[in-house]
N, C-alpha and C positions, 0 to 999 in steps of 0.2 A: 697407777693410776696416771695421770697428764697433768705436768704442771701446767697453772694459766697463760705462762710465757712459751706456751709449747702450744697452744689453743689457738686454730687457723682464727683471722678477722672474719667477721658478719658484719654483711652492711650496717644492722643495727646498732651494729660497737660505733659507726663511721657515723651515726645519723644522717642516714644516706635515705633515700626514699628508695623502697623495695619497683619493681618496673613490674605490669603486671605483663599477663606471658604472651605472646602474639603468637600467632598460627599464620602461618600462609595460605590463600585462597585463589587455588589454580584456575586461571582465566581464560586460558588461552592453553589447547595441546595440539600437537601438530597441524598449527594452522587453522583449526575449530575454537571461537569461542563457546566457552561453557554459559550460557543465559539464567542456566539456574544460580551460579553459583556468582555469577555477575549482580545479579540482583538479588539475591540473600545477605551481599558483600554491602546493594545499595547503591548500588552502582546502575546505568543504563551502556550501552551500546554506545552513544554520543561518547560518552564521556570518557570511557577506552579510547576509542579514534582517536581523538584528540591526544591520550595520552601517551599513544601509540606514535603519535607525527609529533609529536615534543621529542621522540627517543628517535627521530631518522625513518618510522615504520611507516608505510603509505598501505597497507593492505594486514589483516591477520593471516594470512597466507604466507608472509613471509618469517612469522613468528615459530618456531617448534613447542618454546616455552616461555609461558608468562604467569605472574604472580604479584598479589595484591598484600602488604602486609603495612596495616594503619603505624608504624613506627618506620621502617623502612621505604612505603609506596611501592613502584611497581619494579620486579627485577622483567626481561625482555630478555628471551636465548634468541637470537634469530638464525633463521636458516643457512648455513652457507653456499656458498654461490657454489654450482658447477663446477669443473676443475675440469678448461681446455687442454 
């Protein structure tokens, strides 16, 4: 039997609130907007285009992958420019 001093500390032990689990919603894959997931997340295409512009993206085709998480916001992975 473990001694109480050897037990790992839990969030509840420190009276910290538990964070709800947040799952990412994939909004763009290979330059294509998934409008169904976008609407399911409660957003529309103009909102997404504004968010892309905030991160320096002019068009969805410039994005390989984009996901939205309520806790973290929008994550974008841009396409690599062609090497010359």
